[in-house]
Structure formats: structure tokens, C-alpha cells
N, C-alpha and C positions, 0 to 999 in steps of 0.2 A: 506813847500815844501814836507815834508815826506808824507802827505796825498794826495797831488795833483801833485807833481813834478814841479809845477809852484808856484811862490811866491803868497801867499794869506793870508789875515788877519785870524789869528786862530779863531777869534770869529765867523766867517761866516761858518766854516766847521762843519758839523754834526758829531763830534767826540770829545773825550776827549784828548786834546793836551796841554802839558806843554813845556815851552821853558826856558832853563837856559842859561844865557848869559856867554860868555867867561870871561868878566870882573868880574862877580860874582865868577866864579870858581877860578880866581886868588886871589881875595880878601879873599876868604875862605880857600885858600891854598889847593885846591882840586887837587889830583894827581891820584885818582882811581875812579872806578865806584860807590863805596859806598858813597863817598863824593859828586859826581856829581848828584846823584839821591836822596840825603838826604832830599831835600825839595820838592819832587814830591809825591803827595798823593798816599798812598796805595802801594808803591814800596819798596822792600828791595833789597839790593845788597851787602851782606857781603863779604868781601875779602876772598880769599882762595878757598878751595874746592879741588876736585881731580885733577884739572888742575894746581895746584900749587899756591903759595902765590901771584903770579902776576895776578892771575885770580880772579873771583868772581862768585857767584851763584845768579843771579837776580831772583826776584819773583814778578809776577804781578797777581792781582786778587786772591791771595792766593795760586797760583800754583808754587811750587818749582821744576821746571824742567829746567835743564841747557839749553836745546835747544828749549824751547817753545817760546822764543822771538827771534826777528831778530835784529842783530847789523848791522848798515849801517854806512859806513865812506865815506863821500863825494860822495854819490850816489851809492856806490858799496857795495853789501851785503858781509860783512866781515866774512869769514868762509864758506860762500856759501852753497854748497850742503852737508856739514858735520855739524860742530858745530860752534857757534859764536866764533870768534877769540878774546876773551877778553884779553888774555895774551899779545897781541901785540897792544891793544888799548892805545892811547896816547892822553892826554889832552893838551899838549903843542901847543900853537897857535890855539886853537879851538875858533872859533868865537861864536858858540852857540851849544847847544845840544837840539834837539827836541825829545820829548817822546810822542808817540802815543799809547794810550791804545787799546787793542783788536787786531784782526788779521791784518796782513800787507795788504796794498792796493793791488789791483790786479796787479799793475805794478811791484811788487816785487816777484810774484810767490808763490809757495807752501812752505813758509818759516817760518811762525810763527802763533801763535794763540792768545796770550795774550798781546803782546806789541812790539813796535819798538823803539829802541834807535838809533838816527841818530846824529853822531858827524860831524859837518861841520866846516872845517878849513877856515881861511881867504883865499880869492882867490889869485891866482898868482899875484905878484906885490904889494900885501898888506900883512901886518903882524901885530901881536901884538906889535912888535918893543920893546921888553924888554928882559932882561937877569935876571936870578935869581940863587942864590947859597944858599944852606941851609945845616945846620948841625943838626943832631938829636940824640936822645938817642940810645943806643946800637951801637954807632959808625956809625950811618947812615949819608950818604952824598948824596945830590941831586943837580943837576945843569941843567939849560936849557937856551936857547936863541932862538929868532925868529926875523927875519929881512927880509926886501925886498932887493933884489940885484939890482944893477944898471940896468935900462932899456936899452935894445939894440934895437934901432929903434922902431918897434911896438911889440917887444917881452918883456913880463913882467915875472918876476920870483921872487921867495922868497924861504927861507930855514927856517926850524925849526929843532933844535937838542936838545937832552936831554940825560942825563944819571943818573943813581942812583945806590948806593950800600947801601942796607938796612939790618940792623940787627934787631933781635927780642928777646923777652923774652926767647924763646928757642934758646940757643946759637948756635945750629947747623943750624937753619933755616936762609936762606940767599936769598936775591933778588939782582941781579946785571944785570941791563938792559941798553942797548944803542939803541938809535933810531935817524934816520935822515929822514926828509921828504923834498923833493924838488918839487916845483910846478912851472909850466911854462905855459904861454898862448901867442899865436901868432895870430894876425889878418891875416887870410889867405883867399884870395878870398873874398867872401861875408860873410864868417863866421869866427868862432874863433876855433882854434885848441888848445886843452889843453893836458898837459902831467903831470902826477904825478908819482914820483918814490920814494919809501921809503924802507929803510933797518931797520930791527929790530933784535936785538940779546938779547935773554932772557936767563939768567942763574939763575935758582932757585934751592935751596935745600929745599925740602918740610918738613913740620912738620909731626908728627904722629897724626892721629885722636884718639879720646878717645872712648873706647868701652863701650857700654851700658850693664849693668848687671841688669836684672830684671826691676825695674821701674825707674832706674836712671843711670847716668854715674858712672863708677867704681871709687873708691877712692884708688885702689891698685896701680895705676900708677900716678906719679906726673904730674901736669898739663902741665909742659913744657918738659916732657920726650920725647926723640926722639929715636924710635926703628928702624929707617931706616938703611940700610947698610952703611958702611963707605964711599962708592962711590956714595951715593944717589944724584940724580940731575934730574931736568926737564929742559933740554936745548933746545932752539929753535932758528934756524937761518931762518929768513923769508925775501924773496926778492919779491917785488911787484912793478908792473908798470901798469898804467892805461892811456889810450889815449882816448880822446873824441873830438867830432867835432859838433859844433852847427851852423846851417845855416838857415837863414831866407828863407821862401818860400811863395808863394802866399797864403795869408790868414792864415799863421801860421809859424811854426818853425820845422825843422828836428833836432833831437838829436841822436847822435850815441856814444856809449861808449863800449870800449873793455878793459878788465882787466884780468891780470894773476898774480897769486902768487904761489910761491914755498916755501915749508917749510920742514926743516930737523930737526926732533925732536928725542932727546935721553931721555928716561924716565926710571930711575932706582930708585926703592924703595921697601918697604916691608910692610906687614900688619900683626899685631899680630892675632893669632887665637882667636876667640870670647870666647873660654873657659878660656882665661887668664892663660894658662899653661906656657907662655913665648915663645912658638914656633912661628915662623914667616915664612910666605911665601914671597919669593922674586920674583921680576919681572925685567927683563932687556929688554927694548923695543927700537927698532929703527924703525922709520916710516918716510915716505916721502909722502907729500901731494901736489898734483897739484890742484889749485883752479882757474877756469876760469869763466868769466862772460861776456856776450855780450847782449847789448840792443840797439834797434833802434826803435824810435817812432816819430810820428808827432803830434804836438800840434796845433789844429785849433782853432782860435779865432772866437767866434760866438757873436751875438749881446748881448749887456748889460753885457759885460765882461764874458760871459759863454765860456767854453772851452770843446773841445772834444779831448781826447788823444787816439790814436790807435797805437799799436806797437807789437813787438815780442821780446822775450828774451830767453836766455839759460844760465843755471848754469851747470858747468861741474866740477866734482870732481873725483880725482883718489887718493886713499889711499892705500899705501903698508906698511906692518908692519911685522917684525919678533919679536917674544917674546921668551925669555929664562926664564922659571920659575924654581924656586927652592922651591918645596913644602916641608914645614918643614925644610927649609935650615939651620936654626940655632935656638938656644934657648938662651934667655937672661933673666937676672933678671928683675922683673917688676919695680924696683926702678930707672931704667934708668942709672945705674952707669957704665955700660959696653958699650963700643963702639962696635957695631956689626962688623963682618968682611966684607970686600968688596965682591961684587958678583963675582969678578974675581977669588977669592980663593974658591968659592963654586961650587959644581957640579950642573948642570942644568938637572933636570929629566923630563922636559916637554918643547917641542919646538913647538911653534905655528906660523902660518903664516896667513895673511889676504891680499887679493888683491881685493879691492872694487872699482868699476867704477860706477859713477852716472851721469846721464844726465837728468836734469829737464828743459823742454822747455815749452813754452806757447805763446799763442796769446791773447791779451787783448784789451779791449776798456773801457774807463771811461769818462763819461759825467758829467761835473760840470755846471749845468743849473741854471741861476739866472733870472727868469722871471721879477723880479723887485728888488728894493733895500731891500726888507724885506725877501724874500724867497731865499733859496739856496738848490737845489736838487743835490745829488751826488750819482751816480750809476755806478757800474762797473761789468764787467763779464770777465771771463778768462777761456780758455780751457787749462788744464794742461796735459802735456804728460811727464810722469816720467818713466825712465828706470834705472834699477840697475842690475849689474852682480857681484856676489861675489864668490870668491874662498877662501876656508878655509881649513887648515890642522892642525892636532894635533898629535904629536909623544910623547908618554909617555915611560919613561925608569925607571928601568928594570921591567919585560921583555918588549921587544918592543911591543907597542900597537899603531897602526897607524890608524887615521881616516882622511878622506878627503871628501869634498863635494863642488860641484859647483852648484849655484842656480841663477836664473834670475827671474826678475819680471818686467812686463810692466803695467803701470796704466794710464788710460786716463779718466779724469773726470773734470767737471767744478767747479769753485768756483765763488761766487757772493758777492756783497755788495750793499746795497742801504740805503740811509739816506736822511733826510731833516732837515733843520733848519729854524726857523721863528723868526724874530726880533719883539718881542712883544712891546718893548719900545725903543725909540731912542730920546735922548734929548742932543744935543751938544756932550759932551764926555761920557755921561752916556747911558747905554743900557742894555736890558735884552733879551737874545736869548734862545729859547727852541729848543731842537733837539732830534731826535731818529734815530736809524739805526739798520740794520740787516746785519750780515756777516756769510757766509757759507764758512768755511775754510777746507783745506785739506793739509796734509803734510806726505810724506814718513817717515818711522821710523828712529830714530837716530842710529848712529854707534858710540859707546863710545871708541873704540880702547882699550878695556880692556884686561886683561890677559887670560880670560876664552875662551874656545872653544865654540863659538856661531855661528854655520854655517847657521842657518835659517835666512831668511828675515822676519822681523815682519810685522804685518798688519799696514797699514798707519793709522795715527791719523787723526781724523776728529772732527770738532766742529761747532756748530751753536750758535751764540751769539746775544743777544739783548741788546741794550743800550738806555737809555732815560735820558735826563739831561737838565740842564740850565747853562748858563754862561753869564757873562756880566761885567759891570763896574758901579760904583756909586761914590759919593763924587767927582764930577768933574773929573772922570776917575782915581782917585788915588787908589780906592779900586777895585780890580779885583777879580773875583770869578768864580768857576765852580763846579758843583756837578753832579754826575751821578749815576744812578741805572744800574746794569748789571746782566745778567743771561747768563751762558754758559753751554750747554750740550756737554760733552766731551766723545768721544769714543776712545778706544784703547790706553789710556795713557801708555807710556813706563815707566816702573819702574824697579829697581834692585831687584832681588830675593834674598833669603837667601844664595844662593850659589855665588852671585856676578854677575850672568848672567842677561841679560835684558829680559823682557817679557812684553806683553800687559796686562794692568790691567782693562780690561772690560770698565765700564762706571763711569763717575764722573759728578758732577754738581757743578758749581761755581756760587755764587750769592753774591751780596753785594751792598754797597753804599760807594762812596768816595766824599770828599769835600776838595777843595783846595782854599785858599784865600791868598791875599797879599795886604797890605796897604802901599802905597808909601807916607809916611808922608812928605818927602822932597826928592829932587833929589838924595841925598846921604844917605837917612835914610829910611829903609823899615822894616816892620814886616810881617812875614809869619806864617800861622797856617793851618794845614791840619789834617784831621781825616778820617779814613775809618773803615768799618765793613765788614769782609769777612766771608762767610760761604761756605767752600770748602769741599765737602764730596764725598766719594765713593757711587755710587748708585747700582753697581753690581761688586763684586770682591771676589773671593775665594782666600784668601791669605794663602800661605804655610809658616808656621812659623818655619820650620825645623823638625817638628814632625807630624803635621797634617794640614789639610786645614781648614781655619776659614773664615766664611762669615763675611766680614767687611762692608757690605752694610749699609749705614747710618753713618759710622764712619768718623771722620774728617781726612783730608789728613795730613800726617806727616809734622811737622814744619810749619803748616799753622795756624797763630793766628787769633782769631776773630777780635782783635783790633790793629790798628796801628795809632800812633799819632806822628806828627812832628811839630816843631815850630822853628822859627828863628828870630833873631834880627840882622839886617845888617846895620851897620853904616860905610860907606866907603868913607870918604872925600879924596881927592887927597893929601892934605897937613894936617899936624897936626895929632892928635890922632884919631884912628878909631878902631872899634872892630866888630867882628861877633861871634854869639853864635848860634849853631844849636843843638837841642835836638831831638832824635828819640826814641820813646817808642814802643817796640814790646811786645804784650800781651802773655798771657798763651797759650801754644800749647802742642802737643804730639810728642814724639820721635818715635812712632811706629804706624803701621796701625791699631792695635787692640785698640788703645787709652788707653793702660794700663800704659803708662810711661809719665805722665805729667811733664812739666817743666815750671817754673814760668816766668813771664815777666821780662824785663830788659830795662834800658835806656842807650843809648849811647849819650855822650855829647862831641861835638867838639867846639873849640873856637879859636879865634885869637885876638891879640892886636897889632895894627900897628901904627907906627909913620912915616909920610911922610914929606920930605923936598926937595925942588928943584925937581930933577928927581929921588931921592932915596926913598926907603921904607925899613924900618926895622920891621920885624914881628916876634912875638913870637906865635907859634901855638901849639895846643894840640889836639890829637885825642883820643877818648875813655877816657876822663878824669876821669870817674868813675871807670875805670880799672876793669870792670866786664868781666868775661870770660865764658859766656853761650855758649851752642852749637847753631850754626847758620846754618850749612849745613851738610847734610848726605853724607857719602861716598858710591859710587856705587861699589867700589872695595873691601873695607874692611867691612865685614858683621857686622851690628849693630854698626858701627863706625861713629863718628861725629867730625867735625872740630869746633874749638872754635873761638870766636871773638878775634881778635888780641889784645894784651895788650896795655896799655897806651903808647903813644909816644909823646915826646915834640920836637919841632923844633925851631931853630933860623934861619930866612930867611932874606937875603938881596936882594933887587930887584932894578934894574935900568931901567928906561923907557925913551927912546929917541924919543918918538913921538912928 
């Protein structure tokens, strides 16, 4: 559905698409994006990053950029006109996760370049119908339940709830989240009215990233040292409601969807100076984000199961933030033995404000034409209208220095996609399909809500991508596979500078090959093996390293490995003993734009052992069993700073299924 908005077999669509079932997520004990995408070829999603330990930094096609992909939840772009809302993503009661490589379809607007992750929950009136309770290392506790409520006449409804309190190797790092999702559906007139309402409360205490010194990470700070102020936190209260209506019409269907989310975020933390003097800059931020989405489209059915979708949509975002910065607010020993003071006891010598309003609208049409049972042509075009108005101010004390700027930008430009697939071989359950596609994508620049004064509006990012591949099935349909070659020319990539501000980084080229396979030996026993080769390089970029500008054209993008390999063994019987093992290898990469700081590859290993009887399941789980702590994502706020892979965690989980 992610590629076409209508249900269609993934093998017919001219694109690289992976589907992860909700049942597999439960069997593997998945609770975050890193686990959910662990067996998707060529994708990384290590937990953490600047948005806090509840977040992640996904990477597609070798590009580590937080906002280059689109996160969709039940048809709604989550985070909308700003950044993907990963911190409030919840896998409880998810029926499946669809992963589409490349730019988002024209139906989702100017939102992504390299991938779409679409989490689809069970529909109203249906649910996973299970409850789970788990206890883990570092005093971690997690619980969830999802169930269908009694049907009232023709009104169907269901609820999913979960909560967690997580500890980490860093004793100050904490995650405490609570979520509830309500889904309802009513047969109204000739159509169906749907309503989703969810509340999410995130309470994170972030870790400190580790600073790079020269060609590697410093050894002067302990691996689990936390230099954040005593009152550090990244708290978010999010309220979201979505209303949709689907109505049959002559020769097709009308769909209307209206969504609104409001977030209240408090962000308090600090970053050590890169000279490792022990001095730290603090930031105390409060921001409010309004996130609106409206879409109306008509799907017309044409002969031979072909469809034409015509519609219009609008993404609205309003972000308001005040930042109180304490530059060199305190100095602490590098051994992490001293708890820094709270920001409430420290003077603020810089006050910044941001008021950013974004409206991304568009009109689109997409044709999925199947002239016969072997061919499938998919083409779409969209006219994008993007408007942004930003007010910024910065007051530095003492002596008073005040700066303020108001800027606006209007952009109107098209984006297109075209692709075709051809079924070369079809024999009962076995088939081979070849495909190719081209996508021309456009996206206004990101806003990271960082502490620095960045009044300018950056140039929009643009990309043209080419894909060719094959997919199919063999061995009576039990072996499924897909492989693709891709090439993307990227312009105006947004990167963090040495000062922490954002800037456009001229041009990049991403190319590579990805292979994904799965062999279903039996209904409850599967093997998965994936491999990818990525070559992501700057093609034009004068990088300022704090001293001089360096031409890094031809250099590899930071944290972008050439090789990624993943493999899994999934034995998931309903009763008796079962087990899953998932291994992810990330190859050698560089920590810097000049490629002077290499870091070796690493392997993450996750596993579960389960015993099921009657309606109960008892599971022992482990994540990052090798307990490796390599750098996995870079900070945009702390110069030359990197977040590490979370330490090993063991869980004991008890589940009850009343289906």
C-alpha cells in the first residue's frame, strides 16, 4: 500500500519493497526501529542520536541523514513538515511494517529521498489480542496489551497500550514512555468513517556523545560517562487525532484523511567542548509543534486491475521554540565523577527564539497500468507548492548583542516517478520479475531545532535516482528474493558544520547494490540472508574543518560503510521451544568528511529463546549480545561527537495470547 495507496502484491510493483509482519516483530521481541529493520537489506537504524535514546537515526542507501526518509503511520506522515517523529513510534499492535527504498511516492509530497517506513496497525475492531510483561537488565520494565473492544451496532473499535521504563549502562540515561492508541470505524452512509486517537508521553534522560580526537574517539572520557546537567531531559507530550472517510463512487473510491498532532517538548542537555578542556555548553529548550495533514484523492479502477489515483494534499507545520544557552556554563572532570549542576542554577548568556511556519501542498496523479498479466507500468507526477516563513532572534549577554531576522521562501516545482516491471517467468508459485524506475525528488531543507542561531532558510534538497532490479520466488514459492542496483545524484544535502549550525553540502552521489532473500523451510521456520554494497561520496563540497576549507570531493560520506550484511534464523512455533537469531554486520567506515578517521566494522547479535504452552509464552531475549560499543551516529549539536551502540541488554518476557 505504501507505493500505491491500494493493496497490491509487492512482486508486481517496480520498486524495492520489504514487508515485516507484526507476528515476526513479536517473536523477535522487537520494540524499536533498529530491531524492526534488522532484516531489511541495506538499512541501518541504530537507536539514540540527538533526539534522545527513544529515537533512532535510520540510514538508507548509505545516507545517514535523520530527515532523508519518510515515516508514515497508518497513512499519515508522522512528523510531517519537520522531522520524522521516531521518538513517538510504537510497534505495539502493528500488523506489518512496509519499507520502500527510494523517494516517497508522489501521493506523500516533498518528504523523502531514500526510503519510506510505513507502520500499519491492525484495523479498528481487530487487534493482536495479546498482553506482554518483561523485565530486563539495568532494572528495565516493559508492558503492553492490545485488544478489540465490544462492537456497538456497526461501530468497531480497538485499543493498544504500552509503557516502559528502561535503564542503561550509563546509570543516568533513562527512557520512560507511555502510549495509548484508540482506533474506531463506523459504517456511515455508503462509506466508512475512521477515527484514530493516540497519546504519547516520552521521558528521556540522554547520554553524552563521545568526542573524536584526531583519527579516533577519545579515551579520556569513560565510555558511559554522562556530562549532561543534573536536570537533563528530553520530554515530549504528544496528542494526535486522525479522521478519515472512505466512500465508494462510480468506477472508484473517494478517500479523505485529516490529521492533527500537537507536541510539547522540553529539551535540556549539554555538550563538552571538542578541545576536551572539561568545559560544557548547556541548552534549555522549550518548543511547541503543530503538525497537520490533509489528503483527499479518488482511486479509479480501469480495465485489467489498473488504477488511476488523482488527489491533493497539504502538510502544515508550526514550530515555536525558546532556547536558553549557557556557553561554557560549567567545567567538570573528564572521568565523569562529578554530577554537573542543574541549568536552573546556571546563568544563561544566550537567548534564542524560532518561529517557523511551513505549508507544503501539492496536486498529484499516479497511474498503475497493467496491460496484461506480465507488465506493470507505474507513473506519477506532482506539482509541489512549498511555503516557509521563519522568524529568528538571538540575544547574547554581556554586553547585550541582539540579532533578529525574518525570512520567507516560496518554491513551486514538479516531482515525478516512472517505472515498469515485467514478469519474465511465471510457473505456479514460482516467478521472476525484472523492473526499473526513475524518480525526481524535491524536499525543502530540514529544521533541526538546535541551539545555534541559524536565521537563513537553506536551499531545498533535490535528487534524481535510478533503480533496476529483479525479484521473485522459487522452490514452490518458499524462496523469495529481490536484488536492486541504484544510483542517486543528490544536491544540497544538509549537514552540520563544525560550529553546529546546518549548511548545504553541495553535491553527492550514492550508488550500490542490495540483495535480500528469505527461505521459508516450513510455516514456522525461516532463514533470511541479506547483503549490500554502498558507495556514497561527495562529488562537490568545500568542507570547513574549523581551520581551513578542504575539498572533500570524492571522499566517502561519514559513517557510510561499503558493506552491510544481515542474517536471521527464525523458528517460531506457537507451542514448545522456539528461537530467533538475527546478526547485523556493519563494515568499515569513516567518522569525518576528510576520511582521516577510520573506524572498523562491528557485528550486532540479537536472539530469543521461547517456550509456548496453551496461551502463554515465556521468552528470554538479548540485544547486542556481543556487547560492542562502536560509534553509530553523529551529533549535529556537539562538534565531532558520536553516539555509541547501546550496551547488551537481557530480557525475560511473559506473553499471553487470547486470540
